[in-house]
C-alpha positions in Angstrom: 15.2 -1.5 18.7 11.5 -2.4 19.5 9.1 -0.8 21.3 5.3 -2.4 22.1 2.5 -0.6 24.4 -0.2 1.8 23.4 -1.1 -0.6 19.9 2.7 0.5 18.8 5.3 -2.0 17.9 8.2 -1.0 15.5 11.5 0.3 15.1 12.0 3.1 17.4 15.1 5.9 15.6 14.3 9.1 18.0 13.8 9.2 21.8 14.3 12.0 23.6 13.0 13.3 27.6 11.1 16.2 28.2 10.3 17.9 31.6 7.6 19.9 31.5 7.6 23.9 33.8 4.6 21.5 36.1 7.3 18.9 36.7 6.0 15.9 34.7 8.6 14.4 32.6 7.6 12.8 29.4 9.3 10.0 26.7 8.4 10.9 23.2 10.4 8.3 20.3 9.3 8.6 17.1 9.3 5.5 14.9 11.3 6.0 11.1 7.3 6.8 9.6 6.4 9.1 12.0 4.6 7.5 14.5 4.5 8.8 18.2 4.8 6.9 21.3 4.0 9.7 24.5 5.5 7.9 28.2 5.2 10.1 31.5 7.2 9.2 34.7 4.8 7.8 37.4 7.0 7.2 40.6 9.4 4.9 39.2 7.3 3.4 35.8 6.7 4.9 32.6 3.3 5.5 31.7 1.5 5.7 28.5 0.8 9.1 27.6 -2.0 10.6 25.6 -0.3 11.4 22.4 -1.7 14.8 22.2 0.9 15.7 24.6 3.5 15.1 22.8 2.8 18.9 21.8 4.1 20.0 25.8 7.6 19.1 24.7 7.3 22.7 22.1 6.3 24.8 25.3 8.8 27.5 26.2 8.7 26.2 29.6 9.5 22.7 28.9 13.0 22.0 28.4 14.7 18.7 27.2 16.7 17.1 29.5 20.7 16.1 29.1 22.4 12.3 29.0 23.1 12.5 32.4 20.3 13.7 33.7 18.0 10.5 31.6 20.6 8.2 33.0 19.3 8.9 36.2 15.8 7.7 35.3 14.4 4.2 35.7 14.6 2.7 32.5 
């Protein structure tokens, strides 16, 4: 799988989706070399997010979405 946008293009080994306490939904992808790509869901579109937002996934009030929850989101 190749991801492009945010100036990054390369193989992605891992991608997870999270919901913050404030309701923001983040998709965070990490490449084999450790580069991060952050996207946030705005309406029906995934838009580029600041890489610094990746830290929100570690907050105790942020939850990782289940596979069924992720399937219900826009691709």
